[in-house]
Backbone as XML, in Angstrom:
<?xml version="1.0"?>
<chain id="A" units="angstrom">
  <residue number="1" name="MET">
    <atom name="N" x="-51.715" y="-34.163" z="-33.911"/>
    <atom name="CA" x="-51.515" y="-34.671" z="-34.580"/>
    <atom name="C" x="-51.730" y="-34.546" z="-35.723"/>
  </residue>
  <residue number="2" name="LYS">
    <atom name="N" x="-50.596" y="-33.907" z="-36.869"/>
    <atom name="CA" x="-50.740" y="-33.818" z="-38.358"/>
    <atom name="C" x="-49.968" y="-34.829" z="-38.641"/>
  </residue>
  <residue number="3" name="ARG">
    <atom name="N" x="-50.958" y="-34.979" z="-39.775"/>
    <atom name="CA" x="-50.148" y="-36.166" z="-40.844"/>
    <atom name="C" x="-49.473" y="-35.171" z="-42.177"/>
  </residue>
  <residue number="4" name="GLU">
    <atom name="N" x="-48.719" y="-35.606" z="-42.520"/>
    <atom name="CA" x="-47.990" y="-35.190" z="-44.096"/>
    <atom name="C" x="-49.421" y="-34.577" z="-45.183"/>
  </residue>
  <residue number="5" name="ASN">
    <atom name="N" x="-50.294" y="-35.402" z="-44.961"/>
    <atom name="CA" x="-51.337" y="-34.847" z="-45.954"/>
    <atom name="C" x="-52.520" y="-33.758" z="-45.366"/>
  </residue>
  <residue number="6" name="GLY">
    <atom name="N" x="-51.619" y="-33.042" z="-44.262"/>
    <atom name="CA" x="-52.156" y="-32.338" z="-43.832"/>
    <atom name="C" x="-53.625" y="-32.364" z="-43.040"/>
  </residue>
  <residue number="7" name="LYS">
    <atom name="N" x="-54.141" y="-33.950" z="-42.982"/>
    <atom name="CA" x="-55.302" y="-33.863" z="-41.995"/>
    <atom name="C" x="-54.626" y="-34.081" z="-40.103"/>
  </residue>
  <residue number="8" name="THR">
    <atom name="N" x="-55.308" y="-33.721" z="-39.605"/>
    <atom name="CA" x="-55.179" y="-33.239" z="-37.920"/>
    <atom name="C" x="-55.973" y="-34.973" z="-37.418"/>
  </residue>
  <residue number="9" name="GLU">
    <atom name="N" x="-54.933" y="-35.919" z="-36.567"/>
    <atom name="CA" x="-55.240" y="-36.413" z="-35.662"/>
    <atom name="C" x="-55.854" y="-36.468" z="-34.538"/>
  </residue>
  <residue number="10" name="LYS">
    <atom name="N" x="-56.435" y="-36.460" z="-33.621"/>
    <atom name="CA" x="-56.326" y="-36.868" z="-32.390"/>
    <atom name="C" x="-56.040" y="-38.212" z="-31.514"/>
  </residue>
  <residue number="11" name="VAL">
    <atom name="N" x="-54.812" y="-38.174" z="-30.696"/>
    <atom name="CA" x="-54.664" y="-38.820" z="-30.057"/>
    <atom name="C" x="-54.416" y="-39.102" z="-28.557"/>
  </residue>
  <residue number="12" name="PRO">
    <atom name="N" x="-55.289" y="-39.704" z="-28.088"/>
    <atom name="CA" x="-55.542" y="-39.760" z="-26.569"/>
    <atom name="C" x="-54.385" y="-40.081" z="-25.611"/>
  </residue>
  <residue number="13" name="VAL">
    <atom name="N" x="-54.013" y="-39.610" z="-24.789"/>
    <atom name="CA" x="-52.658" y="-39.952" z="-23.911"/>
    <atom name="C" x="-52.905" y="-40.029" z="-22.880"/>
  </residue>
  <residue number="14" name="THR">
    <atom name="N" x="-51.673" y="-40.094" z="-21.817"/>
    <atom name="CA" x="-52.020" y="-40.362" z="-20.086"/>
    <atom name="C" x="-50.940" y="-40.155" z="-19.843"/>
  </residue>
  <residue number="15" name="SER">
    <atom name="N" x="-50.599" y="-38.633" z="-18.985"/>
    <atom name="CA" x="-49.318" y="-38.397" z="-18.243"/>
    <atom name="C" x="-49.515" y="-38.829" z="-17.029"/>
  </residue>
  <residue number="16" name="ARG">
    <atom name="N" x="-47.870" y="-39.130" z="-16.176"/>
    <atom name="CA" x="-48.243" y="-39.328" z="-14.642"/>
    <atom name="C" x="-47.088" y="-38.533" z="-14.011"/>
  </residue>
  <residue number="17" name="LEU">
    <atom name="N" x="-47.518" y="-38.159" z="-13.031"/>
    <atom name="CA" x="-46.650" y="-37.091" z="-12.407"/>
    <atom name="C" x="-46.507" y="-38.247" z="-11.086"/>
  </residue>
  <residue number="18" name="ASP">
    <atom name="N" x="-45.211" y="-38.839" z="-10.417"/>
    <atom name="CA" x="-44.674" y="-39.718" z="-9.645"/>
    <atom name="C" x="-44.224" y="-39.146" z="-8.018"/>
  </residue>
  <residue number="19" name="THR">
    <atom name="N" x="-43.768" y="-38.026" z="-8.772"/>
    <atom name="CA" x="-43.097" y="-37.599" z="-7.170"/>
    <atom name="C" x="-43.182" y="-36.288" z="-7.073"/>
  </residue>
  <residue number="20" name="PRO">
    <atom name="N" x="-43.334" y="-35.600" z="-5.790"/>
    <atom name="CA" x="-43.464" y="-34.123" z="-5.858"/>
    <atom name="C" x="-42.661" y="-33.174" z="-6.620"/>
  </residue>
  <residue number="21" name="ILE">
    <atom name="N" x="-41.773" y="-33.496" z="-6.976"/>
    <atom name="CA" x="-41.100" y="-32.071" z="-7.471"/>
    <atom name="C" x="-41.435" y="-32.339" z="-8.939"/>
  </residue>
  <residue number="22" name="GLU">
    <atom name="N" x="-41.940" y="-33.382" z="-9.486"/>
    <atom name="CA" x="-42.743" y="-33.539" z="-11.017"/>
    <atom name="C" x="-44.079" y="-32.661" z="-11.005"/>
  </residue>
  <residue number="23" name="VAL">
    <atom name="N" x="-45.185" y="-32.482" z="-9.431"/>
    <atom name="CA" x="-45.923" y="-31.726" z="-9.698"/>
    <atom name="C" x="-45.960" y="-30.476" z="-9.797"/>
  </residue>
  <residue number="24" name="GLU">
    <atom name="N" x="-44.727" y="-30.041" z="-8.656"/>
    <atom name="CA" x="-43.890" y="-28.355" z="-8.615"/>
    <atom name="C" x="-43.807" y="-27.856" z="-10.341"/>
  </residue>
  <residue number="25" name="TYR">
    <atom name="N" x="-42.741" y="-29.295" z="-10.586"/>
    <atom name="CA" x="-42.326" y="-28.658" z="-12.302"/>
    <atom name="C" x="-43.501" y="-28.550" z="-13.547"/>
  </residue>
  <residue number="26" name="TYR">
    <atom name="N" x="-44.571" y="-29.443" z="-13.528"/>
    <atom name="CA" x="-46.296" y="-28.699" z="-13.757"/>
    <atom name="C" x="-46.338" y="-27.629" z="-13.320"/>
  </residue>
  <residue number="27" name="LEU">
    <atom name="N" x="-46.718" y="-27.720" z="-12.334"/>
    <atom name="CA" x="-47.465" y="-25.709" z="-11.512"/>
    <atom name="C" x="-46.406" y="-24.967" z="-12.111"/>
  </residue>
  <residue number="28" name="HIS">
    <atom name="N" x="-45.478" y="-25.220" z="-12.242"/>
    <atom name="CA" x="-44.963" y="-23.997" z="-12.779"/>
    <atom name="C" x="-44.523" y="-24.564" z="-13.984"/>
  </residue>
  <residue number="29" name="GLY">
    <atom name="N" x="-44.903" y="-24.959" z="-14.914"/>
    <atom name="CA" x="-44.962" y="-24.860" z="-16.591"/>
    <atom name="C" x="-43.843" y="-25.491" z="-17.325"/>
  </residue>
  <residue number="30" name="GLY">
    <atom name="N" x="-43.502" y="-26.571" z="-16.429"/>
    <atom name="CA" x="-42.171" y="-26.795" z="-16.569"/>
    <atom name="C" x="-41.372" y="-27.198" z="-16.076"/>
  </residue>
  <residue number="31" name="ILE">
    <atom name="N" x="-39.730" y="-27.343" z="-16.295"/>
    <atom name="CA" x="-38.816" y="-27.417" z="-14.955"/>
    <atom name="C" x="-37.921" y="-25.974" z="-15.370"/>
  </residue>
  <residue number="32" name="LEU">
    <atom name="N" x="-37.180" y="-25.520" z="-16.634"/>
    <atom name="CA" x="-36.904" y="-24.465" z="-16.876"/>
    <atom name="C" x="-37.973" y="-23.065" z="-16.772"/>
  </residue>
  <residue number="33" name="PRO">
    <atom name="N" x="-39.089" y="-23.028" z="-16.295"/>
    <atom name="CA" x="-39.606" y="-21.804" z="-15.633"/>
    <atom name="C" x="-39.801" y="-22.141" z="-14.252"/>
  </residue>
  <residue number="34" name="PHE">
    <atom name="N" x="-39.437" y="-23.534" z="-13.524"/>
    <atom name="CA" x="-39.206" y="-23.436" z="-12.169"/>
    <atom name="C" x="-37.621" y="-22.912" z="-12.006"/>
  </residue>
  <residue number="35" name="VAL">
    <atom name="N" x="-37.083" y="-23.630" z="-12.766"/>
    <atom name="CA" x="-35.693" y="-23.569" z="-12.421"/>
    <atom name="C" x="-35.354" y="-21.524" z="-12.246"/>
  </residue>
  <residue number="36" name="LEU">
    <atom name="N" x="-35.890" y="-21.317" z="-13.292"/>
    <atom name="CA" x="-35.470" y="-19.881" z="-13.534"/>
    <atom name="C" x="-36.256" y="-19.094" z="-11.724"/>
  </residue>
  <residue number="37" name="ARG">
    <atom name="N" x="-37.530" y="-19.416" z="-11.540"/>
    <atom name="CA" x="-38.141" y="-18.793" z="-10.440"/>
    <atom name="C" x="-37.411" y="-19.279" z="-9.417"/>
  </residue>
  <residue number="38" name="GLN">
    <atom name="N" x="-36.614" y="-20.098" z="-9.191"/>
    <atom name="CA" x="-35.903" y="-20.788" z="-7.939"/>
    <atom name="C" x="-34.906" y="-19.012" z="-7.884"/>
  </residue>
  <residue number="39" name="LEU">
    <atom name="N" x="-34.545" y="-19.121" z="-9.191"/>
    <atom name="CA" x="-32.916" y="-18.112" z="-9.447"/>
    <atom name="C" x="-33.394" y="-16.795" z="-9.205"/>
  </residue>
  <residue number="40" name="LEU">
    <atom name="N" x="-34.548" y="-16.642" z="-9.598"/>
    <atom name="CA" x="-34.877" y="-15.242" z="-9.833"/>
    <atom name="C" x="-35.275" y="-14.607" z="-7.949"/>
  </residue>
  <residue number="41" name="GLN">
    <atom name="N" x="-35.846" y="-15.404" z="-7.342"/>
    <atom name="CA" x="-35.925" y="-15.678" z="-5.790"/>
    <atom name="C" x="-34.675" y="-15.254" z="-4.787"/>
  </residue>
  <residue number="42" name="ARG">
    <atom name="N" x="-33.661" y="-15.739" z="-5.820"/>
    <atom name="CA" x="-32.359" y="-15.632" z="-4.420"/>
    <atom name="C" x="-32.327" y="-13.885" z="-4.690"/>
  </residue>
</chain>
């Protein structure tokens, strides 16, 4: 995170993948790349 004064602060976060489709989106780099790959396979 970058503050207005220019200093950078690191903030730990936790992310959850609750469903198999969320895992697929993550593995493909997000929902948009996933959908585009699906469209190109057709």
